[in-house]
C-alpha positions as CSV (number, residue, x, y, z in Angstrom):
1,M,3.0,-106.9,-10.7
2,R,4.0,-103.4,-9.6
3,P,1.2,-101.1,-8.2
4,F,0.2,-98.1,-10.4
5,S,1.4,-94.6,-9.2
6,K,0.5,-91.1,-10.7
7,K,3.5,-89.5,-12.3
8,G,4.9,-86.4,-10.6
9,A,2.8,-86.5,-7.5
10,L,4.5,-85.2,-4.4
11,P,4.7,-87.2,-1.3
12,K,2.5,-85.8,1.5
13,S,5.5,-84.7,3.5
14,E,6.8,-82.5,0.7
15,R,3.4,-80.9,0.0
16,G,3.3,-79.7,3.7
17,A,6.8,-78.2,3.3
18,A,5.7,-76.2,0.2
19,M,2.7,-74.8,2.1
20,L,4.8,-73.8,5.0
21,A,7.2,-71.9,2.7
22,A,4.3,-70.1,1.0
23,L,2.9,-69.0,4.3
24,C,6.3,-67.8,5.4
25,L,6.6,-65.8,2.2
26,A,3.1,-64.3,2.6
27,M,4.0,-63.3,6.2
28,V,7.2,-61.5,4.9
29,F,5.1,-59.7,2.3
30,A,2.5,-58.7,5.0
31,I,5.2,-57.4,7.4
32,S,6.9,-55.4,4.5
33,L,3.6,-54.0,3.3
34,S,2.4,-53.0,6.8
35,S,5.8,-51.3,7.4
36,Y,5.5,-49.5,4.1
37,L,2.0,-48.4,4.9
38,A,3.2,-47.1,8.3
39,L,6.0,-45.2,6.6
40,C,3.6,-43.7,4.1
41,Y,1.2,-42.7,7.0
42,T,4.1,-41.1,8.9
43,S,5.3,-39.3,5.8
44,L,1.8,-38.0,5.0
45,S,1.4,-36.8,8.6
46,L,4.9,-35.1,8.6
47,S,4.3,-33.4,5.2
48,T,0.9,-32.2,6.3
49,R,2.3,-30.7,9.5
50,T,5.2,-29.1,7.5
51,V,2.8,-27.5,5.1
52,A,0.6,-26.4,8.0
53,I,3.5,-24.8,9.7
54,S,4.4,-22.8,6.6
55,H,0.7,-21.7,6.2
56,S,0.6,-20.9,9.9
57,S,3.5,-18.3,9.5
58,E,1.7,-16.7,6.6
59,L,-1.6,-16.5,8.5
60,A,0.1,-15.0,11.5
61,E,1.6,-12.3,9.2
62,A,-1.8,-11.7,7.7
63,G,-3.1,-11.1,11.2
64,V,-0.4,-8.5,11.7
65,E,-1.4,-6.8,8.5
66,Q,-5.0,-6.7,9.7
67,A,-3.9,-5.0,12.9
68,L,-1.7,-2.5,11.0
69,Y,-4.7,-1.5,8.9
70,A,-6.7,-0.9,12.1
71,L,-3.9,1.1,13.6
72,N,-3.2,3.2,10.5
73,N,-6.9,4.0,9.9
74,N,-8.2,3.9,13.5
75,V,-10.8,1.4,12.4
76,W,-11.8,-0.9,15.3
77,T,-15.3,-1.9,14.2
78,N,-16.2,-5.4,15.5
79,W,-13.0,-5.6,17.6
80,N,-13.2,-6.3,21.3
81,L,-12.0,-3.3,23.2
82,S,-11.0,-3.6,26.8
83,G,-9.0,-0.9,28.4
84,S,-5.9,-0.3,26.2
85,T,-6.2,-3.6,24.5
86,A,-8.0,-4.5,21.2
87,S,-8.5,-8.1,20.2
88,A,-10.2,-10.1,17.5
89,T,-10.3,-13.7,16.3
90,M,-10.6,-14.2,12.6
91,T,-10.9,-17.2,10.3
92,M,-9.2,-17.3,6.9
93,T,-11.8,-17.8,4.2
94,S,-11.6,-17.8,0.4
95,S,-12.3,-14.0,0.6
96,G,-9.8,-13.2,3.3
97,L,-9.9,-12.9,7.0
98,V,-13.5,-12.8,8.5
99,L,-14.5,-12.7,12.1
100,T,-14.8,-16.2,13.5
101,S,-18.0,-15.2,15.5
102,T,-19.9,-15.0,12.2
103,N,-19.3,-18.7,11.5
104,P,-17.7,-18.3,8.1
105,T,-16.8,-21.2,5.8
106,P,-13.0,-21.7,6.4
107,L,-10.6,-21.9,3.6
108,N,-9.3,-25.5,2.9
109,Y,-5.6,-25.2,2.6
110,G,-5.5,-28.8,1.3
111,N,-5.5,-32.1,3.1
112,G,-8.3,-30.8,5.3
113,I,-6.2,-28.0,6.9
114,H,-7.9,-24.8,7.9
115,G,-6.8,-21.9,10.2
116,Q,-7.8,-19.0,12.3
117,V,-5.8,-16.2,13.9
118,A,-6.1,-14.5,17.3
119,I,-5.0,-10.8,17.1
120,T,-4.2,-8.7,20.1
121,V,-3.1,-5.0,20.0
122,Q,-1.9,-3.6,23.2
123,N,-2.0,0.2,23.6
124,Y,-4.0,0.4,20.4
125,Y,-5.0,4.0,21.1
126,T,-1.3,5.1,20.8
127,N,-0.6,6.3,17.3
128,L,1.6,3.9,15.5
129,Y,4.1,6.7,14.6
130,S,4.1,8.3,18.0
131,T,7.2,8.4,20.2
132,A,5.0,7.8,23.2
133,T,6.0,5.0,25.5
134,P,4.7,2.4,25.5
135,G,3.7,2.2,21.9
136,P,1.4,-0.3,20.3
137,L,2.4,-4.0,20.4
138,I,0.8,-6.5,18.0
139,T,0.5,-10.2,18.8
140,S,-0.8,-12.5,16.1
141,Q,-1.2,-16.2,16.9
142,A,-2.3,-18.4,14.0
143,T,-3.6,-21.9,14.7
144,M,-3.9,-24.4,11.9
145,T,-6.3,-27.3,12.5
146,L,-5.1,-30.5,11.0
147,P,-6.9,-33.8,10.0
148,A,-6.9,-36.5,12.6
149,Y,-4.2,-38.6,10.9
150,A,-1.7,-35.8,11.3
151,G,-1.5,-36.0,15.1
152,V,-3.3,-36.6,18.3
153,S,-7.1,-36.2,19.0
154,T,-7.0,-32.5,18.3
155,P,-4.0,-32.0,16.1
156,S,-2.8,-28.4,15.4
157,V,0.2,-26.3,14.8
158,S,0.6,-22.7,16.0
159,T,2.7,-19.7,15.0
160,T,3.0,-16.5,17.1
161,V,4.4,-13.3,15.7
162,N,5.0,-10.2,17.9
163,Y,5.5,-6.8,16.3
164,G,6.5,-3.7,18.3
165,N,7.3,-0.3,17.1
166,S,11.0,0.7,17.1
167,S,12.4,2.8,20.0
168,S,13.0,5.8,17.7
169,I,11.4,7.2,14.6
170,S,13.5,8.5,11.7
171,S,12.7,11.5,9.6
172,E,13.2,10.3,6.1
173,A,11.7,10.1,2.6
174,A,9.1,7.4,2.8
175,P,8.3,5.1,-0.1
176,L,4.6,5.9,0.3
177,F,3.5,7.5,-2.9
178,V,2.7,4.1,-4.5
179,N,-0.5,5.0,-6.4
180,A,-1.4,7.4,-9.2
181,V,-4.6,8.4,-7.5
182,A,-5.9,7.2,-4.1
183,A,-8.9,7.9,-1.9
184,T,-8.1,7.0,1.6
185,S,-11.7,6.9,3.1
186,T,-14.4,7.5,0.5
187,T,-14.7,7.7,-3.3
188,L,-12.4,8.2,-6.3
189,R,-14.5,9.5,-9.1
190,F,-13.9,10.5,-12.8
191,K,-17.1,12.4,-13.6
192,S,-16.3,12.5,-17.3
193,A,-13.2,10.8,-18.8
194,G,-9.4,11.0,-18.5
195,T,-6.2,9.0,-19.0
196,V,-3.9,7.5,-16.4
197,D,-0.6,5.9,-17.2
198,S,3.0,5.7,-15.7
199,Y,6.6,6.2,-16.4
200,N,9.9,6.2,-14.4
201,S,11.8,9.5,-14.2
202,N,14.7,7.7,-12.6
203,P,15.1,4.3,-14.3
204,S,18.6,3.8,-12.9
205,S,20.6,5.6,-10.3
206,G,21.6,9.1,-11.4
207,V,19.8,8.8,-14.8
208,Y,16.8,11.1,-15.1
209,Q,14.4,11.5,-17.9
210,K,11.1,13.2,-19.0
211,Y,7.8,11.4,-19.6
212,S,7.6,10.0,-23.1
213,A,4.3,8.8,-24.5
214,G,6.1,6.3,-26.7
215,V,7.4,4.4,-23.6
216,A,4.4,5.0,-21.2
217,G,3.9,2.1,-18.9
218,Y,1.1,0.2,-17.3
219,S,2.0,0.5,-13.6
220,A,-0.5,3.2,-12.6
221,I,-2.9,2.3,-9.8
222,V,-6.2,4.0,-8.9
223,L,-7.9,2.9,-5.7
224,S,-10.2,3.6,-2.9
225,Q,-9.7,2.3,0.7
226,D,-13.4,2.6,1.5
227,N,-14.6,-0.9,2.4
228,V,-17.9,-0.1,4.0
229,A,-19.8,1.9,1.3
230,S,-22.8,0.2,-0.3
231,T,-22.1,1.8,-3.7
232,A,-19.1,1.8,-6.0
233,T,-16.1,3.6,-4.6
234,V,-13.9,3.6,-7.7
235,R,-15.9,5.3,-10.4
236,L,-14.1,5.5,-13.7
237,G,-16.7,7.1,-16.0
238,N,-15.0,7.0,-19.4
239,A,-11.5,7.2,-18.0
240,V,-8.8,4.9,-19.4
241,V,-6.4,3.5,-16.8
242,H,-3.2,1.9,-18.1
243,G,-2.5,-0.2,-15.0
244,Y,-4.7,-1.4,-12.1
245,A,-7.7,-0.5,-10.0
246,A,-8.1,-1.7,-6.4
247,G,-11.0,-1.7,-4.0
248,Y,-13.1,-3.8,-1.7
249,D,-16.8,-4.4,-1.1
250,Y,-17.4,-5.5,2.5
251,S,-20.9,-6.6,1.8
252,S,-19.9,-8.7,-1.2
253,P,-16.2,-9.6,-0.7
254,G,-15.9,-11.9,-3.7
255,T,-17.1,-9.3,-6.2
256,T,-15.9,-6.2,-7.9
257,N,-19.0,-4.2,-7.0
258,W,-16.6,-1.5,-5.7
259,L,-15.9,-0.6,-9.4
260,S,-18.2,1.2,-11.9
261,Y,-17.5,2.5,-15.4
262,S,-19.2,3.8,-18.5
263,A,-19.2,2.5,-22.0
264,S,-15.7,3.8,-22.9
265,G,-14.1,3.2,-19.5
266,K,-11.0,1.0,-19.6
267,I,-8.5,-0.8,-17.3
268,I,-5.9,-2.3,-19.5
269,G,-2.4,-3.8,-19.5
270,P,0.2,-4.3,-22.2
271,S,-1.2,-7.7,-23.2
272,T,-4.9,-6.9,-22.9
273,P,-6.8,-7.8,-26.1
274,G,-8.0,-4.8,-28.1
275,T,-11.6,-5.8,-27.7
276,T,-11.4,-6.0,-23.9
277,Y,-12.3,-2.8,-22.0
278,I,-12.0,-4.0,-18.4
279,D,-9.2,-6.5,-17.9
280,S,-10.2,-8.6,-14.9
281,S,-6.6,-9.6,-14.3
282,R,-6.0,-5.9,-13.4
283,L,-8.6,-5.6,-10.8
284,V,-7.3,-6.0,-7.3
285,T,-9.9,-6.9,-4.7
286,S,-8.4,-6.6,-1.2
287,P,-9.8,-5.9,2.3
288,V,-6.9,-3.4,2.7
289,P,-6.1,-1.6,-0.6
290,Y,-2.6,-0.3,-0.1
291,Q,-2.3,3.4,0.4
292,P,0.0,4.0,3.4
293,L,-0.5,6.8,5.8
294,F,2.3,8.7,7.5
295,L,2.9,11.7,9.7
296,E,4.8,14.9,9.2
297,N,7.7,15.9,11.4
298,L,7.8,19.7,11.1
299,P,11.3,21.2,11.5
300,S,11.9,23.6,14.3
301,N,14.7,25.6,12.8
302,W,12.5,27.8,10.6
303,S,13.2,31.4,9.7
304,S,11.0,34.4,9.2
305,L,10.0,35.4,5.7
306,P,12.4,37.7,3.8
307,A,11.1,41.2,3.6
308,G,11.0,41.2,-0.2
309,C,8.4,38.5,-0.4
310,T,5.8,39.8,2.1
311,T,3.8,42.9,3.0
312,D,2.9,41.8,6.5
313,G,5.8,39.6,7.5
314,M,3.6,36.5,7.6
315,T,2.2,36.0,4.1
316,I,4.1,35.3,0.9
317,N,2.3,37.7,-1.4
318,K,4.9,39.4,-3.6
319,T,7.1,38.5,-6.6
320,Y,10.3,37.2,-5.2
321,T,13.0,34.5,-5.5
322,L,13.6,32.0,-2.7
323,G,16.4,29.4,-2.3
324,S,20.0,29.2,-3.4
325,T,21.6,27.0,-6.0
326,T,24.7,26.7,-3.7
327,A,22.8,25.9,-0.5
328,S,23.9,22.8,1.4
329,S,20.6,22.5,3.3
330,P,17.0,23.7,2.6
331,T,15.7,27.1,3.4
332,I,12.9,26.6,6.0
333,L,10.4,29.5,6.2
334,D,7.4,30.2,8.5
335,A,4.5,31.7,6.5
336,G,2.0,32.0,9.3
337,N,-0.7,33.5,7.1
338,G,0.1,31.3,4.1
339,I,0.7,32.1,0.5
340,S,-1.4,34.5,-1.6
341,L,-0.3,35.1,-5.2
342,S,-2.5,37.0,-7.7
343,G,-2.3,39.1,-10.8
344,N,1.1,38.5,-12.5
345,Q,3.0,37.8,-9.3
346,L,5.6,35.1,-9.6
347,L,7.5,33.2,-6.8
348,T,10.7,31.7,-8.2
349,I,12.3,28.8,-6.5
350,Q,16.1,28.4,-7.2
351,G,17.1,26.0,-4.4
352,P,15.7,23.6,-1.8
353,V,12.8,25.4,0.1
354,V,10.4,24.3,2.8
355,V,7.4,26.6,3.6
356,I,5.2,26.0,6.7
357,C,1.8,27.6,6.3
358,Y,-0.9,28.2,8.9
359,G,-3.2,30.0,6.5
360,N,-4.5,29.6,3.0
361,V,-2.4,28.8,0.0
362,T,-4.0,30.6,-3.0
363,I,-2.8,31.1,-6.6
364,T,-5.1,33.0,-9.0
365,G,-5.0,35.0,-12.2
366,A,-1.7,34.8,-14.1
367,A,0.3,34.3,-10.9
368,G,2.3,31.2,-10.1
369,I,5.3,29.4,-8.5
370,Q,8.1,28.3,-10.8
371,L,11.1,26.0,-10.2
372,T,13.9,27.3,-12.5
373,T,17.0,25.3,-11.6
374,P,18.0,21.6,-11.2
375,Q,18.7,22.4,-7.5
376,A,15.2,23.8,-6.9
377,S,12.7,21.8,-4.8
378,L,9.6,22.9,-2.8
379,Q,7.8,21.4,0.1
380,I,4.7,23.2,1.4
381,F,2.9,22.2,4.6
382,I,-0.6,23.6,4.9
383,E,-1.4,23.1,8.6
384,Y,-4.7,24.9,8.9
385,G,-5.7,26.7,5.7
386,N,-7.2,25.8,2.3
387,L,-5.4,25.0,-0.9
388,S,-6.6,26.7,-4.1
389,L,-4.1,25.8,-6.8
390,G,-5.2,27.9,-9.7
391,G,-3.7,30.5,-11.9
392,N,-0.5,29.2,-13.5
393,G,-0.1,26.8,-10.6
394,I,3.4,25.4,-9.7
395,T,5.5,24.7,-12.8
396,N,9.0,23.4,-13.5
397,T,10.9,24.9,-16.3
398,N,13.9,22.6,-16.1
399,L,14.8,20.4,-19.1
400,T,14.1,17.4,-16.9
401,P,11.2,18.4,-14.7
402,L,11.0,15.8,-11.9
403,P,7.8,15.1,-9.9
404,K,9.8,14.4,-6.8
405,K,10.8,18.0,-6.7
406,V,7.5,19.3,-5.3
407,C,5.2,18.1,-2.5
408,I,2.1,19.9,-1.1
409,L,0.8,18.1,1.9
410,D,-0.7,18.0,5.4
411,T,-1.5,15.0,7.6
412,T,-3.3,16.8,10.4
413,N,-5.7,19.1,8.6
414,T,-9.2,17.7,8.7
415,W,-11.4,20.8,8.2
416,S,-10.1,22.6,5.1
417,T,-10.6,22.2,1.3
418,V,-8.3,21.3,-1.5
419,T,-9.1,22.6,-5.0
420,Y,-6.9,22.0,-8.1
421,S,-8.0,24.3,-10.9
422,T,-4.9,25.1,-12.9
423,N,-4.4,23.9,-16.4
424,S,-0.6,24.3,-16.2
425,P,1.2,21.0,-16.0
426,Y,1.9,20.1,-12.4
427,Y,5.0,18.0,-11.5
428,G,4.7,16.8,-8.0
429,V,2.7,15.1,-5.2
430,I,-0.5,16.4,-3.6
431,Y,-1.0,14.5,-0.3
432,F,-4.0,15.3,2.0
433,P,-5.2,11.9,3.3
434,Y,-7.9,13.5,5.5
435,L,-9.3,16.1,3.1
436,P,-11.4,15.8,-0.1
437,I,-9.6,16.9,-3.2
438,S,-11.6,18.5,-6.0
439,V,-9.9,18.8,-9.4
440,T,-11.9,21.3,-11.5
441,S,-9.5,22.1,-14.3
442,T,-10.9,21.5,-17.8
443,N,-7.7,19.7,-18.9
444,P,-5.4,19.2,-15.9
445,V,-2.1,17.4,-16.5
446,T,-0.3,15.9,-13.5
447,Y,3.0,14.2,-13.5
448,G,3.1,12.5,-10.0
449,S,0.5,11.4,-7.5
450,I,-2.7,12.7,-5.9
451,V,-3.9,11.3,-2.5
452,G,-7.0,12.6,-0.6
453,S,-9.8,11.3,1.6
454,S,-11.7,11.5,-1.7
455,V,-10.6,12.6,-5.1
456,T,-13.1,13.9,-7.7
457,F,-12.2,14.9,-11.3
458,T,-14.9,17.2,-12.9
459,Y,-13.5,17.0,-16.4
460,S,-10.9,14.8,-18.1
461,P,-7.5,14.8,-16.4
462,T,-4.3,13.4,-17.8
463,I,-2.2,11.7,-15.1
464,H,1.3,10.3,-15.6
465,Y,2.3,8.5,-12.5
466,D,6.0,8.6,-11.8
467,R,7.3,5.2,-10.4
468,A,10.3,7.0,-8.9
469,L,7.9,8.3,-6.2
470,R,7.9,4.9,-4.7
471,S,11.4,5.6,-3.5
472,P,12.0,9.3,-3.4
473,T,15.5,10.5,-2.4
474,T,16.2,12.9,0.4
475,A,19.2,14.6,2.1
476,Y,19.9,17.3,-0.4
477,T,23.4,17.3,-1.9
478,V,24.7,20.2,-3.8
479,S,26.9,18.0,-6.0
480,T,23.9,16.0,-7.2
481,P,21.4,18.8,-8.0
482,L,18.8,16.4,-9.5
483,Q,18.3,14.8,-6.1
484,S,14.9,15.5,-4.5
485,G,16.1,18.4,-2.4
486,A,13.7,19.2,0.4
487,A,10.4,18.0,-1.1
488,F,10.2,14.8,0.9
489,D,12.1,15.7,4.0
490,Y,10.4,15.9,7.4
491,L,8.1,13.0,6.7
492,E,8.0,10.1,9.2
493,A,8.4,6.8,7.5
494,P,6.3,3.8,8.5
495,A,7.2,2.4,11.9
496,A,10.2,0.1,11.7
497,F,9.3,-3.1,13.5
498,S,11.8,-4.7,15.8
499,G,11.8,-7.7,18.2
500,L,10.3,-10.1,15.7
501,V,9.7,-13.4,17.5
502,T,8.3,-16.5,15.7
503,S,7.6,-19.6,17.7
504,V,6.1,-22.9,16.4
505,Q,4.4,-25.3,18.8
């Protein structure tokens, strides 16, 4: 009789072979999985470092911008000053760059990355726009700290950016009139109400047009660069701004405490709901609200005043006509005692004219200055005196009156006053970055830009900012009379930086 055997049972030798095969397969899977994990780890580490390198370059550039602000505004509070060198180490936070010594909470760039920047400014006391040698040199080194998996025990990447001013400074029209109204150091205030909007007098090359309420834009910017005041620095009252407001509260960086407004005050854009008065998407909170500062470069080839416009040889104080429609270059005049027009006196400008004043510029009564031809432009430097723009002010009777045709300015006068009291429409720029500007007209209408250390509107102004002022033309050409003429000549553009070096370690 045959012994009983279980059907299908494997011999012991075969069961051992199957187990060995299973172990081998598991080992293959383990080796493959560990290799894949290693690949993923390496990829994560590489991508993290790549992202950090990109952020490092951005942070280094932010350090340069911080140094430029300090240079432009001569603000070195909390910087370390040693001889001719200024330095600061700052950490990037959710509210911007903050001194590392204050132990701020660093911004998490993602994957545990955070960064700080060491900024050094050599020869910081040398004005950025000066031709003195050596000029300022900015070194900004950003260091991004990475999580442990991205490298060795103290993983980091570093980017260094060096900026030095160019060897020469060009005299050219500078794209610096970028705001409708700007206060460079204290408060911008609308005491009552007002309207601010924008247009573009030169929407394409060689095509010029007047302001039209039907196509008014929303690009006007009102701002204050004051970042240390404990009260609001942009005070709208009941003014309506079709555009943006910019400011910064140093004591509360994440807020808009720099802005105040009354019940009817508005900041709106083209898509702002009708029930919204202050559109938060149009509030720009920045440690450095952008209002560039520049210097004048007075011409030396000036002429004495024509006898017909003066009683003392030094003051423009008579009815007269200046400039020529056929001139190939501007008429440059030295009015040592300034401009004084009263009664019915009228100064007519027919061509490109530059007037350098070392006394007051005053217009009262029914007197005024008038641009009467497409070739006419006027630039007035007020080096020491006061500006009192009253009477009939400065008007433009052309069919296409362009704001880039007139500029009244000074960048060195810190002790005078600027008063705007005319109700005649003013087409042009008023630029006094170190003087307070008081606008006392009951219904002033400005097509252009106003910049002062502070700007105060007593009543309700209407301001139409011209976007063409962001890139004014220069180099007067007779064949193209609607070019800017002389209004923006003899201004030193921002320093052109050269020798850009970026290194990543």
